[in-house]
C-alpha positions in Angstrom: 0.0 0.0 0.0 1.3 3.5 -0.8 0.2 7.0 -0.8 0.3 8.7 -4.2 -0.6 11.6 -6.3 -2.1 10.5 -9.6 -3.9 12.1 -12.5 -7.0 10.0 -11.8 -6.8 10.8 -8.1 -5.3 14.3 -7.6 -5.7 14.5 -3.8 -2.7 13.8 -1.6 -4.6 11.2 0.4 -5.0 8.7 -2.4 -3.9 5.1 -1.5 -2.9 2.7 -4.2 -3.0 -1.1 -3.9 -0.7 -2.8 -6.3 -1.8 -5.9 -8.1 -0.4 -9.0 -6.4 1.7 -10.8 -9.0 2.0 -13.8 -6.6 -1.8 -14.1 -6.4 -2.1 -13.8 -10.2 0.5 -16.6 -10.6 -1.5 -18.7 -8.1 -4.6 -18.2 -10.3 -2.6 -19.4 -13.4 -1.2 -22.3 -11.5 -4.7 -23.4 -10.2 -6.4 -22.9 -13.6 -3.8 -24.5 -15.9 -4.4 -28.2 -14.9 -8.1 -27.9 -15.6 -7.4 -26.1 -18.9 -4.9 -28.8 -19.9 -7.3 -31.6 -18.9 -10.1 -30.0 -21.0 -7.8 -29.8 -24.0 -6.8 -33.5 -23.5 -10.4 -34.7 -23.4 -11.3 -32.8 -26.5 -8.2 -34.0 -28.4 -8.8 -37.6 -27.4 -12.3 -37.4 -28.8 -15.5 -39.2 -27.8 -14.4 -42.6 -28.8 -11.3 -42.7 -26.5 -13.3 -41.1 -23.6 -16.0 -43.8 -24.0 -13.4 -46.5 -24.1 -12.0 -45.2 -20.8 -15.3 -44.3 -19.2 -18.4 -46.0 -20.7 -20.9 -43.4 -22.0 -19.0 -40.6 -20.3 -18.4 -38.6 -23.5 -22.0 -37.2 -23.4 -21.1 -35.6 -20.1 -17.3 -35.0 -20.3 -17.2 -33.4 -23.7 -19.6 -30.6 -23.0 -18.0 -30.0 -19.6 -14.6 -29.9 -21.3 -15.8 -27.3 -23.8 -17.2 -25.1 -21.0 -14.1 -25.6 -18.9 -11.9 -24.7 -21.8 -13.9 -21.5 -22.6 -14.0 -20.4 -18.9 -10.3 -21.1 -18.1 -9.2 -19.6 -21.4 -10.7 -16.3 -20.2 -9.2 -16.8 -16.7 -5.7 -17.5 -18.1 -6.0 -14.6 -20.6 -7.1 -12.2 -17.8 -4.3 -13.3 -15.4 -1.7 -13.0 -18.2 -2.9 -9.5 -19.1 -2.8 -8.4 -15.5 0.7 -9.8 -15.0 1.9 -7.5 -17.9 0.0 -4.5 -16.6 1.7 -2.3 -13.9 -1.3 -0.1 -13.1 -2.6 -0.3 -9.5 -5.3 -2.8 -8.9 -7.2 -0.4 -6.7 -7.0 3.3 -5.8 -9.0 4.8 -2.9 -9.1 8.6 -2.9 -11.1 11.5 -1.5 -13.1 11.4 -4.7 -13.9 7.7 -4.8 -12.6 4.3 -5.7 -10.9 3.3 -8.9 -11.3 -0.4 -9.2 -9.1 -2.5 -11.6 -8.8 -5.3 -9.1 -10.5 -8.0 -11.2 -11.8 -8.8 -14.6 -15.1 -7.1 -13.6 -13.5 -4.1 -12.0 -15.9 -1.1 -12.5 -13.3 1.6 -13.0 -14.0 4.9 -11.2 -16.8 4.9 -8.6 -17.3 8.4 -7.1 -18.3 8.5 -3.4 -21.4 10.5 -4.4 -22.7 7.4 -6.2 -22.2 5.1 -3.3 -25.2 4.2 -1.1 -23.7 1.6 1.2 -20.6 -0.5 1.8 -20.9 -3.9 3.4 -19.3 -7.4 3.4 -20.5 -10.4 1.5 -19.2 -13.9 1.3 -19.6 -16.3 -1.6 -18.0 -19.7 -2.1 -15.6 -19.0 0.8 -14.4 -15.6 -0.7 -15.0 -12.3 1.1 -16.1 -9.4 -1.0 -16.7 -5.7 -0.2 -20.0 -5.0 -1.8 -20.3 -1.4 -2.9 -24.0 -0.6 -3.4 -24.4 2.2 -6.0 -27.3 4.4 -7.2 -27.2 3.2 -10.9 -25.3 0.0 -11.3 -26.4 -0.3 -14.9 -24.3 2.8 -15.7 -21.1 0.9 -14.8 -22.1 -2.0 -17.0 -23.1 0.2 -20.0 -19.8 2.2 -20.0 -17.7 -1.0 -20.6 -16.5 -1.3 -24.2 -16.2 -5.1 -24.4 -19.1 -7.5 -24.7 -17.5 -10.1 -22.4 -16.8 -7.6 -19.6 -20.4 -6.3 -19.8 -21.7 -9.8 -19.7 -19.6 -10.7 -16.7 -20.5 -7.5 -14.9 -24.2 -8.1 -15.5 -23.9 -11.6 -14.0 -21.9 -10.1 -11.1 -24.6 -7.5 -10.7 -27.3 -10.1 -10.4 -25.2 -12.0 -7.8 -24.4 -8.9 -5.7 -27.8 -7.2 -5.9 -27.3 -3.6 -7.0 -23.7 -3.7 -5.9 -20.2 -3.8 -7.3 -18.0 -6.5 -5.7 -14.4 -5.8 -4.8 -12.2 -8.6 -3.6 -8.7 -8.4 -2.1 -7.8 -11.7 -3.9 -5.7 -10.1 -6.6 -4.3 -7.0 -4.8 -1.6 -6.6 -2.2 -3.8 -6.2 0.9 -5.9 -8.2 3.2 -9.7 -8.2 3.1 -9.8 -6.6 6.5 -7.5 -3.8 5.5 -9.5 -3.2 2.3 -12.9 -3.2 4.1 -11.6 -1.0 6.9 -10.2 1.6 4.5 -13.3 1.7 2.4 -15.5 2.1 5.5 -13.4 4.9 6.8 -13.2 6.8 3.5 -16.9 6.5 2.9 -17.7 7.7 6.4 -15.4 10.6 6.0 -17.1 11.5 2.7 -20.5 11.4 4.3 -19.4 13.5 7.2 -17.8 16.2 5.0 -21.0 16.2 2.8 -23.3 16.7 5.9 -21.1 19.5 7.1 -21.2 21.3 3.7 -25.0 20.9 3.6 -25.6 22.3 7.2 
C-alpha cells in the first residue's frame, strides 16, 4: 500500500493497492491443470473417452468445452494483468478506482455510493459497494465479455459492485476498513457542507 498523487486521483490522500503478482501466478497455477485436462479430453475425442469411461463422452465433452472456454478467459485475464503495472485499486477522497478484477468497475465516485458492506460467496469475502445506478457501470464498458460478466456479477451482488482483495496486495480486513473509513469521511464532509 502506498500514498500517491495520480492524474485520476489528484488528492494527496489517495492510496494505491498494487496488483499481487503472486496471487495472479497462483490463479494461473490453479487454472492450468483444468485447462490442460479439458484440451486433452477434446483432443482424445468421444471414442477414446467412451473406451476409458463407458458413455461418459456425453457428459465429459460438454464439460470440457465449458471448462476450456472459462479457463481460457481466466488465463488470458491473469496473463494480461501480469503484464499491466497499473494499480489494482486506488482509494481517494473522490472515490474508488477499481481495476482489481476482470469485472473491475473503474472509477466509482463516493457521491454514487449508497452503502458498503461485506458479502461472502464460495468462501471468498467481498466488499459490496452498493451504488445508485449499477447499470451505468455496465453500460460504459467497451467489451461484450466484460459487460456480460459485470451483469452476472450485478445479479449476484444485488445492485452492488463487488471488490475482492484476492488479486491486490492487501488483506480483506485492510480493504474493508479503509473503504468504510473513507466512505464515512465523505458522508461527514458532505453533511457539514449541507448544514
